N, C-alpha and C positions, 0 to 999 in steps of 0.2 A: 677483502678487496685485492690484496696481493695475490692470493691464490686464484682468484677470478682472472686477474691479469695473466697469470701463468697459464691458465686453461685457455685463454684467448690466444696466446702464443701457440699453443698446441692445436689450435683450430677446433677445440671442443665446444667453445662458446662464441656466440656472436658479440663483437665488441659494442655495437650500438644498443642491442637489447640489454647487455650487461650494464652499460653506462646508465641507461634510463632506469633499469631496475634498481641499481644501487642508489641513484638519486631519489627515486620514488620511496624506497624503504626508509632512507634516512630522513627524507622530508616529512613523511607521515609521522615518524617517531618524534621528530622535533616539534612538529605542529601540535601533537597531542600534549607535549610538555608546555608549550607556549600557552595553549588554551587552559591547561590546568593552572598555570601561573596567573592567568587572567581571573580564573574562578576563585582560587584560594591559595595563591602562590606564596605569599608572605607567611601565612600560618603554617603551611607545609614545610617551607624551607627553614623556618626558625624552630622547628619541633625538636630536632636533636643536634648534638654537638658537631657531628661531621658536616651536616648540611648547613649549619650556622656558619661554620668556618668557610665552606665553599661559597656560601651566600655573600660573605664579606669580600672574598677575593673576586668573585664575579661582579659584584656591585662596583668595586674600584675599577675593574677593567671596563665595564660599561660606561662609567662616568668619564674615564680618561679617553677612551677611543670611540665611543658612540657606535655608529653603524659599522665601523671597521672592526669592532669587537666580534661581530659575527664571523668574519674571516679568520680572526686570530683564534677564536674558540674552536673552530673547526679542526685545528691541528694540535690542540692541547689535550693530551691523554687524560681522561677522567674528568674533563670539564665541559661536558655537553649538556647534561640534564639540568643542573642548577642554573646556568646562564639562560637557557631557553625558558625556564620557568620564571626567572627573574625579569626577563624581557617582557613577558606577559604581565607579571605583577606590577611592574613599574609604568605600565601604560604605553609601552612601545607600540607604535601603530601596526595593526595587523597587515595592511597592504605593504608597508615598508619592510616589515619582517619577512613576509613571503618573498618579495622581490629580491632583497639582498641575500636571503638564505638560499634561494635557488641559484643565484650567481655563485655564491661560495661553494655550494654543493657541486656545481659543475666542475669548478677548479679542483676541489678535493677528489672527486671521482676520477677525473682525468689523471691527476698526479699519481694516485695510488694504483690505478689500473696500469699506468705506464711503468711504474716501478715493477709491478708483478710481471708485465710483459717483458721488460728488459732482463729481469731475473730469469724468465723463461729462456731468453736468448742465451744467457750465460749458462744455464743448466743444459741447454741443448749442446752448446759447445763442450761443456764438461763431460756430458754423458755420450756425446756423439750421436749416432743414429739408434742407440739402444732405447727405443721408446717405452719398453716395458719397465724401465727404471724410473720413468717420470712419476708414476703414481707412488712408488716407493719413496722417492725424494720428497714429494709433497707430504706424504704421511709422516716421514721423518721430520720435516720442517714443522708440521703441526704439533707433533709430539714434543719437539724441542721448545717451541713457543709455549706450549702448555706447561711444561716443567719449569721454564724460566719465568714466565709471567703470571700464570694463573695459579699454579699449585701453591706457591708461598702465600698468596692472598687467601686461598681457601684454608690453609693451615692456620693462619692468623685468626680468621673468623671462627674456626672450630675451637681454637684455644680460648677465645673471648666468650664463646657461648656457654 
């Protein structure tokens, strides 16, 4: 989303199409997990140690905040699949889920696209008019994020396997 906001700044992507696409993708993803939760959510979530732990955390969050938990979950890293399944498993109303999920998706997409857009402004100021460096900067940013966020997790999984 941040990179998409960056590309919007560079006028390579349409902001409205990007916003709708981001929302649609996340919405379909979460709707699938919601209905999987309605189907066999509790059995799936209690199957292994990791999802059992996330199940307990998500259940506490849902009990404490109710509908507002949809907005909270949206911004918690690593806490999207389990709560969506849990909402389906606990009988959270489908219409209510769709309505509040779409509202939270809108805010989520606008915030992240805006951060990327303003990063694009900062990058433009930093790089000046040298547009050929934008793609190098984005590639470098993606590489740094991969090394910092994803690589350690992959190494942990490989060590455990």
